[in-house]
N, C-alpha and C positions, 0 to 999 in steps of 0.2 A: 504494500500500500504506500503510495507516494505522499509526502508531506506537502503542505500548501506551497512553500517556496520552490519545491521541486517541480510542482505543476506549473507555476508561473515561469520558471526557467525553461520548461519544456515548450510552453507557448511562445515565449520570447525568441527561442531558437528558430522558430518557423516563420518569423516576421522579418521581411526585408527592410533595410534602411532606405530612406528617401529624403529628398532635400527639404520638403515642407514640414517634416517631423524633426524638430530640433532635438527633442528628448522624448523617447517613447517609453515602452514597457520597462519597469524596473525601479522607478522613482515614485515619490508620493503623488505626482501628477505629471501629465505630459506637457511639453512645450511645443506649440504648433505655430506655423507661420502662414496666416491667411493671405491669399493674393490681394493686391491692392484693388480698391474700387468695387469689390463684390460684397454682397450681404451674406451673412452666415445663416444657414438654415439648420435647425437642430430638432431631432425627434428621438423618441425612446419608446420601445415596446418590450414587454416581457412575455415569454412563452413558458407555460407550465404543463408538465406531463398530465395527460388525461383531460386537459382543457383545450390546449392549442395543438396538440398532436397526440394521436392514439398511443396507448401503452404498446410497446413492441415495435414502434417505428425505428428504422435503422438510424443509428447515431449520426451518420453523415447527412442524412436527410433532415434531422433535427437541426444540426448546425447550419445547413443551407437555409432552412426556413427562418431561423432566428434572425439572420441578416436580411433575408428577402423581404420580410414584412416591414422592416425599417427602411430599406431602400425604396419600397413601394410608397411610403409616406413622402420621401424626398421627391420621387417621381411625380406625385400628385401636386407638388409645389413647383414643378418645373426646374428642380435643382440638379446640379451636377454633384454626385457623391464624392467625398474626399477621405474622411476619417471615420473610425468607429471605436467604441469601447465594448468590452464583453465581460459581463459578470456571470459566473457559473455557480450554481448551487448543485452540489453532487452528494448522493447518498454516502459515498466513501471516496477516498483519494485514488481513484482508478485511472492510472495513466493511459491505459488502452482506450478507455472511454473518452478521455480528453482528446487523444490523438484522432479518434474516429469523428468526434464532433468537429474538430478543426479541419478534417479532410473536406467536409461539405462547406463549412463556413468560409474557409480560405479560398476554396475553388470559386465561389461566387464573388468573393472580394476581389480576386484577380480579374474576373470578367469585367468588373466596374471600376478597377483601379482604386480600390478602397484600402487604406492602411489601418491595421489594427494597432492602436496606440496606447491601450491600457485596459484596466478592468479590475476584477476581483474574483477570488475563489473562496467558497465557504461550504460548510457541510449542511445538508438539508435535502428536502425532496428535489428531484431533478427539475431544474428550471434554468432558463437563460434570459438574461436581460441585456439588451443592446441599446446603446445610444449612437446614433449616426449623425454625421455632420456633412453638410454640403454647401454649395455656393450658388447664388443666383444674382444676375445683374439687377441693380436697383430699378424698381418699377416693373420688373418682368416676372415676378413670382405669380404662380397660379394660386388663387384663393377660392374660398367657398362662397364669398359674398358678392360675386359679380354677375350672377345670372340675371338676365333681363327677359321680360315678357316678349314672346316671339322667338326666342332662341331655340335651336334644335337641342335635343338631348342625345348624346352619343355614349357608347360604351366600347371599349377595346376588347379584343379577344372573344372568348366564349364563356360568359359567366354561367355558373351552375355545375361545372365539372367537378369541383372539389366537393360540393354538397352531394352530388350523385355518388361519389365514392364513399362519402361518410354514411349515406343512407344504406348502401350495400353492406358496409362494415357493421352497422348497428343491427341489420337484419340477419347477420351471419351468412350472407350470400357471397358468392364469388365476386371480386371487385375487378372491373375492367382495368387493365394495366395503364391505359392512357389516362383514365380518370384518376387512378391512384397517384400517378405521377404529378397530376395537377394539384392534388392535396398535399403531397409530400415536398414537392419542389416547385413552388410558384415562381413565375418569372416576373420580377419587378420591371415595370414598363418605363424605365428611366429614359430611354431614347425617345419614346413617345411623349413623355412629359416635357422634355426639352424642345421637341418639335412643335408642341402645341403652344408654347409661350408666345404671346402676341396674337394668337388666333382664338384660343378658348377664353370665355368670359369667367368661367368657374370650373373647378375640378376637385375630385375627391377619389381616393382609392376605395375599392369595394372590398371591405373586410368583414362586415357584419350583415351584408345583404344589400342587393342593388336598390330596392325600394327604400330601405332604412337609410342607407348612406345618401341617396339622392334627396331624401327628406331633410338631411342635415344641410345640404346646399340650399334647399328651399327656405329653411328656417333662417339661415344666415343672409340670404338674398331677399327675404320677405316676398316670396312668390310661391306659386303652385306649379305642379308638373303633371303631365299625362304621359304614361308609358303604354305603348302598344305591345301586348304580349306576343302577337304574331311576328313582330319585328325583332324579337330577341334572338341573337345568333346562337346556333347550337353546333357544338362539335360533332363530328361523325359518330363518336361514341354515345353522346347524349341524344342525338337525333333518332336513335333507335327506339327511344321511349315515346309513348304517345304524349301529345302536348300537355294534357291535363296533369300528367304525372311529372313532367319535367319543369313546368312553370314554377312551382314552389322552389325548386332548386335554383333555377335561373334568376328568379325575381327576389328570392328571400334568403338563399344560401350565401354564406360568406366564404372566406378563405381562398378566393380566386385571385385577389389582389390585382384585378383589372382597374382601369381608370374609367370613371364616369365623368363626363364633362359636358359643358354647354357652350354653344357658339352661335353667332348669327347665321341665318341661312346663306347670306352672301359669301361666307367663308367655306362653304362645302367643298368646292374644288380645291382650294388651297389646303384644307385639312386632309383631303384624300391624297394629295401629292406629298404633304409633309409626313404623313403616317406611312405611306408607301416607302418613302426614303428611310424611315426608321424601321421598316420591316415589321410593322405591327398592323394587323387588320382592325377595323372598327366599323360599327354600324350605327345608323341613326335609329333610335328606338322611341322617340317621343318629342315633346315640346314643352316649353315653359309657358305658363299662363298666369293670369291674375288669380289670386286666391291663396290658399294655404294647403300644405301637404301634397301628397302624391296620389294620383288616381291611376289604377291599372285597368286597361280595357281588353276584353276578349275580342276575337276577330269580328264578331257581330256587333260590336260597339257597346255591349252591356258591361257593367262594372264587374270586376273580379276582386274579391276581398279575401286575402290569405288569412289563415288563422293567426299567424305572427309574421310581420313584415321583415323581420331580421332578428339576429341573435341579441339578447339583452343580458349583459354580463352579470348583473346582480339580481336578475329575476328568473332567468331560465336555468334549469339544471345543466350541469356540465355536459356538453354535447358528445364528449369523447370517452367518458367513463364506461 
């Protein structure tokens, strides 16, 4: 069993030096050099076993997801990721577990040029807490409070895949490999967020459910929204399910970490070009209107009301236990 400082040294040995990290892992705090003229964007999320990832999830996938959910927040702000910290709670000082967690964590960090600059290790139930830092040009950050009546509502990718995988797990059924990959290794839409800066009026990442998260945009922007269920994009794996079965996953399931954003109709062609350049598909799924809250409509125009529009952290039971 490794001691705390042995684990820290193990982590430090896997982190490369770089110029904007004046002092990284190993001191009381990191010394970082922000680039001139940019605003700092900071986010933090914690992942707990049985709440944010199923028991038995491969450690490398846990490490990947811990960083991915934080990079998704930076993506929703249109920020370029730069640095992160990682705090680990471990049942015991298992060096092999730490190495496996880092395999996934650092693989994603390399993809987005993110430097791990510090953190903590402690004994307790398995959980990971990450703080991620990025940069955005002044006045270019995507926010939740800019949606305007008449804007289109868009979503990247194919929401509902992770929820479909979770539903199969909870039912004890075989899980489609493509859906399980979306649950275990979400892809933060960093390039899409950067491309949307200057085009989108508001943006949020979909972590607790599309309708619930779009509702946060509506609240911040003091508007309402309509979502057309028929317009929700479905992956090939999810398209095999009848619409009435997959709608709750697409509209209310979380954990896909796609971007939901609003933009004026005159930006449609520019958005299509920008996202094509970022290699990220997106679909128009509704519009912003006067009023409050989010309305979901069936193909025949009738209202569709889900039992729960999204996950509520302090009201719903843990979804993964």
